[in-house]
N, C-alpha and C positions, 0 to 999 in steps of 0.2 A: 746769287747770294745777296742777302739783304745787307743794308749799310751797317747794321749792328754786328752781324756775323762777320762781315768783311773786316770791320774795325777790330773785332776780337781776334780774328785770324792774323791780321796784320800785327797787332800788338804782341801776340804769341810768337810770331816769326821773328820779331825784333828783339826778343829777350837775349840777354847775355848770360851764359851758363858758366858756373864756376864749381868745380869739384876740388875740395881742399881738405887736407888733414888739419887738425886743430893748430899744429905748429906753423902751418903755412897761412893761416888766416891772419889778416891785418887786425890791428886793434879796432879800426873802424868797422870791419866786417863782424867781429865778435860783438861789438856794441849793437850793430844793426840786427843781428840775428837774435840776441837776447832781448832787445827791445820789441822785436816782432813777436817772439814767443810770449813775452809778457802781455803785449796788447791782445793777442788772440786767445791764449789759453787762460790767462789770469783775469784780465779786465773784461773782454767780450763774453767769456763763458762764465764769469763770476765764480771762479774756482781758485781758492787760495791753496797753493801747494808749493813745494820747494822744487822749482824748475831746474835750478843749478844743482845737479845730482852727482857730479864727478865723472859722468860718463862721456862728456863732450871731448875730453882730452884725448881719448883713444879712438874717437869716432872719425868717420869721413863725413863731410858736410857738403850738401848740394845747395847752392844759392843761385837764384834766378833774379836778375836785375832788369828792370824795365825803365823806359824813359820817364823822367819826372814830369810833373805838371808844368806846362808853359815853359818847356826847355830847361827846367831845373835839373840838377845832377841826377844820375840814375838812382832809382829807389829799389830797395829789396822788395821783390814781387812775391817770391815763394821760397820755401826752405824745407829741408828735411835732413835728418842725420841717419847715418848707417853705422850700427854697432857691429863690430867684427866678431867672428866666432873666436872663442877662447876656451880655456880649460873648464870654466864654470858653465858655459853655454855654447854648444856646438853649432847653433843656428846663427845666421846673419839676421840682424834685427833692424827694421826700419821704424823710425819714430819721429816725433815732433813735426809731423807733416802739416804745413800751413800755407795758406795763400793770404797775402795782406789785403785789406779791404778794397783798396783802389784797383786791384788786379783780379778780382773775382769775376766769374762769369765768362772767362775767355778760354777755358779748357786747360788752365795751368796745372791743376791737380793731376789730370791725365798725363800731361807732358812730363811732369816731375816724376810720376811713378814709372812711366815708360823708360825714361832716361836712367832712373836709379836701378831698375830691374836689369836693363842692358849692362850697366856698369858692374852690378853685383854678379851676374851670371858669367861675365867675362873673367872676373877675378876668382870666383868660387863656384865653378859650374855645377858641382854635384851637392852643394850645400843647401839645405832647406832655408827658406826665408820666412821669418815670423814677424808679426806686428800686433800691437795692442790697439785696436780700433774702437772708436766710439760706435756703439751698437747700431746707430742709424746709418752708418757708412758701410755696412756689410755688403750691400749690393755693389757699391763702388769698387771695393777691394775684390769682391768676388769676380768681377769682370776681368780682373788681372790674374785669375787663377788661385786666389786665396780662398781657403775653406775654413769654416769654424772648427776650432779645437777646444773650445770652452763654452760654458754656459754664459749668459749675460750676467755681469756682476757690476757692483758699484765701485767706481774709482773716483774718489774726490767728489762725490755727488753726481757723477755722470755715468750712465750705463755704458759699459765697455765689453768687448769680447776679444779673445785671442784668436788670431787667424794665422794659417800657415800655408805656404806654397812649396811644393817639392820640385 
């Protein structure tokens, strides 16, 4: 294994994983996840939209923390939220999937999706799972069993698709 891959594998193995309901998140965790979502989705992708949509309160949140630079406090490395099935939508929905800049390239996206799918299927084994993906990520989500259920469409200036796994 090369030094880069070994370093990536080591960094991935050292992550701290936290599954929490909104009520169980600390104020610091809420601040960190909202800051990361803003940095990735609004600033990096130059997409002005209302990220705080009222859905976080009923969602489960998966946070991955990695070692900070030069021994600094752990930093949010990755995040996603899971919206639960309800009367208006019977599917479980995965959204706001992100990896922060300093943790990209270590396989964190794969690890987050694997961990979230294991958690979802343990809780809701027969419930379909849906996500709204940026169109260029179809192959990534397809590798986890998600199939297209919509045409490509514009969402805040970025091509998106709906994908579903049963």
